[in-house]
C-alpha positions as CSV (number, residue, x, y, z in Angstrom):
1,X,12.4,-10.6,-10.4
2,X,11.6,-14.5,-10.5
3,X,7.8,-13.6,-10.0
4,X,8.0,-10.7,-12.9
5,X,9.8,-13.6,-15.4
6,X,7.4,-16.4,-14.7
7,X,4.4,-14.3,-15.5
8,X,6.1,-12.7,-18.5
9,X,6.4,-16.1,-19.7
10,X,2.7,-17.7,-18.5
11,X,0.7,-14.7,-19.1
12,X,0.3,-13.0,-22.6
13,X,-2.0,-10.6,-20.8
14,X,0.6,-9.8,-18.3
15,X,3.4,-8.9,-21.4
16,X,0.8,-6.3,-22.5
17,X,-0.2,-5.1,-19.7
18,X,3.1,-3.9,-18.5
19,X,4.0,-2.7,-21.6
20,X,1.0,-0.3,-21.6
21,X,2.1,0.4,-17.8
22,X,5.4,1.7,-18.8
23,X,4.2,3.7,-22.0
24,X,1.6,5.8,-20.1
25,X,4.7,6.1,-16.9
26,X,6.5,7.7,-20.1
27,X,3.9,10.0,-21.5
28,X,3.2,11.5,-17.9
29,X,6.8,11.9,-18.0
30,X,7.2,14.1,-20.6
31,X,5.9,17.3,-19.0
32,X,7.5,17.0,-16.1
33,X,7.6,14.6,-12.9
34,X,3.8,13.8,-12.4
35,X,2.7,14.5,-8.2
36,X,-0.2,13.4,-6.6
37,X,-2.1,16.5,-6.1
38,X,-3.6,14.8,-2.6
39,X,-2.2,12.8,-0.3
40,X,-3.5,9.2,-0.9
41,X,-4.1,6.7,1.8
42,X,-3.8,2.7,0.9
43,X,-5.9,0.5,3.1
44,X,-3.7,-2.6,4.2
45,X,-5.2,-6.1,4.8
46,X,-3.1,-8.1,6.3
47,X,-2.5,-11.9,6.4
48,X,-0.8,-13.3,9.0
49,X,-0.2,-16.8,8.0
50,X,1.4,-19.3,10.5
51,X,2.5,-22.6,11.3
52,X,4.3,-22.6,14.3
53,X,2.8,-20.1,17.5
54,X,5.5,-18.0,17.2
55,X,5.1,-16.9,13.4
56,X,1.4,-15.5,14.8
57,X,3.0,-12.4,15.1
58,X,0.8,-9.7,17.5
59,X,-1.4,-6.9,16.1
60,X,1.4,-4.7,17.8
61,X,4.0,-5.8,15.2
62,X,1.7,-5.0,12.6
63,X,1.2,-2.1,14.0
64,X,4.7,-1.0,13.8
65,X,5.1,-2.3,10.5
66,X,2.1,0.3,9.1
67,X,4.0,3.0,11.0
68,X,7.2,2.4,9.2
69,X,5.3,2.6,6.2
70,X,3.9,5.7,6.8
71,X,7.1,7.5,7.7
72,X,9.0,6.1,4.9
73,X,6.7,7.1,2.2
74,X,6.1,10.4,3.8
75,X,9.7,11.0,4.3
76,X,9.2,11.5,7.9
77,X,11.7,8.6,9.2
78,X,14.2,10.1,11.6
79,X,17.0,8.1,9.7
80,X,16.4,10.6,6.8
81,X,19.1,12.4,8.1
82,X,21.7,10.1,7.1
83,X,21.3,10.6,3.8
84,X,25.0,11.8,2.2
85,X,24.8,15.6,2.1
86,X,24.9,15.5,-1.9
87,X,21.8,13.6,-1.8
88,X,20.1,15.4,1.1
89,X,18.0,17.4,-0.6
90,X,16.6,14.8,-2.8
91,X,14.7,12.8,0.6
92,X,11.1,12.3,-1.7
93,X,8.0,12.5,0.2
94,X,5.7,9.9,-1.8
95,X,2.8,11.6,-0.1
96,X,1.3,8.1,0.6
97,X,0.0,6.9,3.6
98,X,-1.4,3.8,4.8
99,X,-3.8,2.4,7.5
100,X,-4.8,-1.0,8.5
101,X,-8.0,-2.1,7.1
102,X,-8.1,-5.8,8.8
103,X,-5.9,-8.3,9.8
104,X,-6.6,-12.5,9.0
105,X,-5.1,-15.1,11.0
106,X,-4.5,-18.4,9.1
107,X,-2.3,-21.6,10.7
108,X,-1.0,-23.5,7.9
109,X,0.4,-26.9,7.4
110,X,3.0,-25.1,5.1
111,X,6.8,-25.1,7.1
112,X,7.9,-22.6,4.6
113,X,6.7,-20.6,1.5
114,X,8.7,-19.4,-1.7
115,X,7.8,-17.4,-4.8
116,X,5.1,-19.7,-6.1
117,X,1.9,-17.5,-4.6
118,X,1.0,-20.8,-2.6
119,X,0.6,-18.2,0.6
120,X,-2.1,-16.3,-1.1
121,X,-4.3,-19.2,-1.7
122,X,-6.2,-20.9,1.0
123,X,-6.2,-24.2,-1.1
124,X,-2.7,-24.2,-1.1
125,X,-2.1,-23.2,2.8
126,X,-2.4,-20.1,2.7
127,X,-5.2,-17.1,2.7
128,X,-7.2,-15.4,0.2
129,X,-6.9,-12.3,-1.3
130,X,-9.5,-9.3,0.0
131,X,-10.3,-7.2,-3.4
132,X,-7.0,-6.2,-5.3
133,X,-8.4,-2.9,-6.3
134,X,-9.3,-1.4,-3.0
135,X,-6.9,-3.2,-0.6
136,X,-2.8,-3.7,-0.4
137,X,-2.6,-7.6,0.7
138,X,0.3,-8.3,2.7
139,X,1.3,-11.7,3.7
140,X,3.2,-12.4,6.0
141,X,4.3,-16.0,7.0
142,X,7.6,-18.0,7.1
143,X,9.5,-18.5,4.0
144,X,12.0,-20.7,2.8
145,X,15.6,-20.6,0.8
146,X,16.7,-17.4,2.7
147,X,13.6,-15.0,1.0
148,X,12.9,-11.8,2.7
149,X,9.9,-11.0,1.1
150,X,8.3,-10.5,-3.1
151,X,5.9,-8.2,-4.6
152,X,4.1,-8.6,-7.9
153,X,4.4,-5.5,-10.4
154,X,0.9,-3.9,-11.0
155,X,-0.9,-5.4,-14.1
156,X,-0.4,-8.8,-13.0
157,X,-3.6,-11.3,-12.2
158,X,-6.1,-9.7,-9.5
159,X,-5.9,-13.0,-7.2
160,X,-2.1,-13.1,-6.5
161,X,-1.6,-9.4,-6.5
162,X,0.2,-7.8,-3.0
163,X,3.2,-8.2,-1.0
164,X,4.6,-10.8,0.8
165,X,7.2,-10.3,3.9
166,X,9.1,-12.9,6.0
167,X,7.3,-13.1,9.5
168,X,11.0,-12.0,10.8
169,X,11.4,-9.2,8.5
170,X,8.3,-7.4,9.2
171,X,7.9,-4.7,11.5
172,X,9.8,-3.2,14.1
173,X,8.9,-5.7,17.0
174,X,8.0,-8.9,18.1
175,X,9.6,-11.3,15.7
176,X,11.5,-8.9,13.8
177,X,15.2,-9.7,13.9
178,X,18.4,-7.9,13.0
179,X,19.3,-7.1,10.4
180,X,15.8,-7.1,9.3
181,X,14.2,-5.1,12.1
182,X,13.5,-1.4,10.7
183,X,10.1,-3.2,8.6
184,X,12.4,-1.9,5.7
185,X,11.4,-4.9,3.7
186,X,7.7,-4.2,3.5
187,X,9.2,-0.6,2.2
188,X,11.1,-1.9,-0.3
189,X,8.1,-4.9,-1.4
190,X,5.9,-2.0,-1.6
191,X,7.9,0.4,-3.5
192,X,7.8,-2.8,-6.0
193,X,3.4,-3.0,-5.9
194,X,4.0,0.8,-6.8
195,X,6.2,-0.8,-10.0
196,X,9.5,0.6,-8.9
197,X,12.4,-1.5,-10.2
198,X,15.6,-1.9,-8.0
199,X,18.2,0.8,-7.8
200,X,20.7,-1.3,-10.5
201,X,18.4,-2.3,-13.0
202,X,18.4,-5.9,-12.5
203,X,21.1,-6.8,-15.0
204,X,23.1,-8.9,-12.6
205,X,26.6,-6.8,-11.8
206,X,26.7,-5.1,-15.3
207,X,26.1,-1.8,-15.8
208,X,23.7,-1.4,-18.7
209,X,20.9,-1.8,-16.5
210,X,18.3,0.6,-15.9
211,X,15.2,1.4,-13.4
212,X,13.9,3.7,-15.4
213,X,14.5,6.5,-13.0
214,X,16.5,9.2,-13.9
215,X,17.6,10.8,-10.5
216,X,19.0,7.0,-9.7
217,X,22.6,6.7,-10.3
218,X,23.8,3.7,-12.5
219,X,25.4,0.9,-10.3
220,X,26.9,-2.3,-10.6
221,X,24.5,-5.0,-9.1
222,X,22.8,-4.7,-5.8
223,X,24.6,-4.1,-2.3
224,X,24.4,-5.6,1.0
225,X,24.9,-5.0,4.5
226,X,25.9,-1.7,5.6
227,X,28.4,-0.3,3.1
228,X,30.7,2.8,3.6
229,X,29.9,5.8,1.4
230,X,31.2,6.4,-1.2
231,X,30.8,2.8,-2.6
232,X,31.9,3.1,-6.4
233,X,30.6,1.4,-9.3
234,X,30.2,1.9,-13.0
235,X,31.9,4.8,-13.5
236,X,29.5,6.7,-10.7
237,X,32.4,8.4,-9.4
238,X,32.4,11.0,-7.2
239,X,29.3,10.1,-5.4
240,X,28.9,6.2,-5.9
241,X,26.0,3.8,-5.5
242,X,23.4,5.0,-3.9
243,X,23.2,2.5,-1.9
244,X,20.5,3.8,1.2
245,X,17.9,4.0,-1.3
246,X,14.9,2.0,-0.1
247,X,15.2,-0.6,-3.6
248,X,18.9,-1.4,-3.1
249,X,18.9,-5.0,-0.7
250,X,21.3,-3.0,2.1
251,X,20.2,-3.8,6.2
252,X,17.2,-2.1,7.0
253,X,19.8,0.2,9.2
254,X,21.3,1.2,6.0
255,X,18.4,2.8,3.6
256,X,16.5,6.2,4.4
257,X,15.1,7.1,0.8
258,X,13.2,7.4,-2.3
259,X,14.3,10.0,-4.6
260,X,12.1,12.6,-6.5
261,X,11.9,10.5,-9.2
262,X,11.0,7.6,-7.6
263,X,8.0,9.5,-6.4
264,X,6.8,10.9,-10.0
265,X,7.3,6.9,-10.7
266,X,5.1,6.1,-8.0
267,X,2.7,9.0,-8.6
268,X,2.5,7.8,-12.5
269,X,1.4,4.0,-11.0
270,X,-1.6,6.1,-8.8
271,X,-2.7,7.7,-11.6
272,X,-2.8,4.4,-13.7
273,X,-2.8,1.1,-12.5
274,X,-3.8,1.7,-9.2
275,X,-5.9,4.7,-9.4
276,X,-8.6,2.9,-8.0
277,X,-7.3,3.8,-4.7
278,X,-7.1,7.4,-5.4
279,X,-10.3,7.9,-7.0
280,X,-12.7,5.7,-4.9
281,X,-11.9,7.1,-1.5
282,X,-12.4,3.7,-0.2
283,X,-9.8,3.8,2.5
284,X,-11.5,7.2,4.0
285,X,-14.9,5.6,3.8
286,X,-13.8,2.2,6.0
287,X,-14.9,4.1,9.2
288,X,-18.5,4.6,11.2
289,X,-20.0,7.4,9.8
290,X,-22.5,9.8,11.6
291,X,-25.1,11.9,9.8
292,X,-25.1,15.5,10.9
293,X,-28.2,17.0,9.3
294,X,-27.9,20.3,11.2
295,X,-25.1,20.7,8.0
296,X,-27.2,19.2,4.9
297,X,-27.5,21.4,2.3
298,X,-28.6,22.0,-1.5
299,X,-29.4,17.7,-1.6
300,X,-25.8,17.0,-0.2
301,X,-25.6,15.1,3.1
302,X,-22.7,15.6,5.4
303,X,-21.6,12.8,7.5
304,X,-18.8,13.1,10.7
305,X,-16.3,10.7,11.9
306,X,-17.9,8.8,14.6
307,X,-14.8,8.7,16.8
308,X,-14.9,12.5,16.8
309,X,-16.3,14.9,19.3
310,X,-20.3,16.0,17.9
311,X,-22.3,18.7,19.0
312,X,-24.9,17.4,21.3
313,X,-28.1,16.2,18.9
314,X,-31.0,13.7,18.7
315,X,-32.3,11.4,15.8
316,X,-28.6,10.9,14.6
317,X,-28.2,8.4,11.9
318,X,-25.4,7.3,9.9
319,X,-23.6,4.3,8.2
320,X,-20.3,1.8,9.1
321,X,-18.6,1.0,6.2
322,X,-16.3,-2.3,7.2
323,X,-13.6,-3.1,4.7
324,X,-14.9,-6.4,3.9
325,X,-17.4,-4.1,1.4
326,X,-20.3,-4.8,3.7
327,X,-22.2,-1.9,5.8
328,X,-24.3,-1.4,8.9
329,X,-26.7,1.1,9.0
330,X,-26.0,3.4,12.6
331,X,-29.5,4.6,14.3
332,X,-29.8,6.8,17.1
333,X,-29.0,5.2,20.3
334,X,-30.5,6.2,23.9
335,X,-27.8,8.5,24.8
336,X,-27.1,9.7,21.3
337,X,-24.4,7.3,20.3
338,X,-25.3,5.3,17.0
339,X,-25.9,2.2,16.8
340,X,-25.7,-0.7,14.7
341,X,-29.2,-1.9,12.4
342,X,-29.9,-3.7,9.5
343,X,-27.0,-3.4,6.3
344,X,-25.7,-4.5,3.2
345,X,-23.1,-4.5,0.5
346,X,-21.0,-1.2,-0.2
347,X,-18.9,-0.2,-3.5
348,X,-16.9,2.9,-5.1
349,X,-15.9,3.1,-8.6
350,X,-13.2,5.3,-10.1
351,X,-16.1,7.9,-11.1
352,X,-16.0,8.9,-7.5
353,X,-20.2,7.3,-7.0
354,X,-21.0,5.1,-4.1
355,X,-23.6,2.3,-4.4
356,X,-25.1,0.5,-1.6
357,X,-26.8,-2.7,-1.9
358,X,-29.4,-3.6,1.1
359,X,-32.4,-5.8,1.6
360,X,-34.3,-2.8,0.1
361,X,-32.4,-2.4,-2.8
362,X,-29.6,-0.4,-4.1
363,X,-28.8,3.5,-3.9
364,X,-26.3,5.7,-5.8
365,X,-24.5,8.6,-4.0
366,X,-22.1,10.9,-5.4
367,X,-19.4,11.7,-3.5
368,X,-18.4,14.9,-3.3
369,X,-16.3,15.2,-0.7
370,X,-14.1,13.2,1.6
371,X,-11.5,13.5,3.7
372,X,-10.4,13.0,7.9
373,X,-13.3,15.0,9.0
374,X,-16.2,15.1,6.5
375,X,-17.9,12.9,3.8
376,X,-20.5,14.8,1.7
377,X,-22.4,12.8,-0.7
378,X,-25.2,13.6,-2.7
379,X,-28.3,10.9,-3.5
380,X,-28.5,10.0,-6.9
381,X,-31.0,7.3,-7.0
382,X,-34.0,6.9,-4.4
């Protein structure tokens, strides 16, 4: 909220963007809660910014955090069964998954960062973000003042868009320390990144705040630690506060759920300000794809993942899409294993079009189909 208020005070465009986003979210809810038609995969770039060697979190710790995000946003977390029975039917699958696109590592002279976004700038001792319309930028770093993490709501500047998490509140291993050692700080902050507000409505301890979600009970301020259910406030008896919601402030071991209303709000965000993550298919492209000529038809080229079994054939070519926006052409090696060659830059747009820019010029394609098993593209330019 300090970041939100700072941007409201300093950036008129942000205030206008936030109004437009909330109007769009409200409009989408008029005919019933919006729901994602397909599961959306969000590529994540983790920027590890460290001052002391122990803060340089391991690849295993990073993987554990991605696993937690996947489980929490798909409601496959094993502790979802701890939700009180009155709300057990409200544990929602947000239909969002996450994939690790890359990890950057930066040693810094800064002993502890704050909410001023310095960690998001190489010039200020942090690490510059990757393209915010293509990747969720997640910075892991030392934070000062007891700060666990913070996020930027959609609608803010691209150069500061993303999530920041304290290195001791990240993932489930390595430097992760109780009571914030189950990866839920990132779950909470990514919720903000997808336009969720705190469950109590950010009015201090009053009862007039609103998180703009109808199925979360009104409550008087944040909860901490591991409360005993029911915990009553704001005349919300008999069930009390939904303190096990990811958008409260309880310990990691005490939060287990999003609600259908929150899932609908995230779906509206992915249909609006973060629609690029749905329409471009960028997350699915970031891998090595091999051209299976036997399957081509009607002018559509068919590609399969290079890490999957393929029928024996010679003369295969393909392409490797890298998360930094570059690609490498693949040609058949001596044992039919594709090997890299020349390449260039790639990008997609909201219309599902792919553009490759190499030494010999630009080529355009329509993305006809893209999932875990197949990429089908139709050339639109020579």
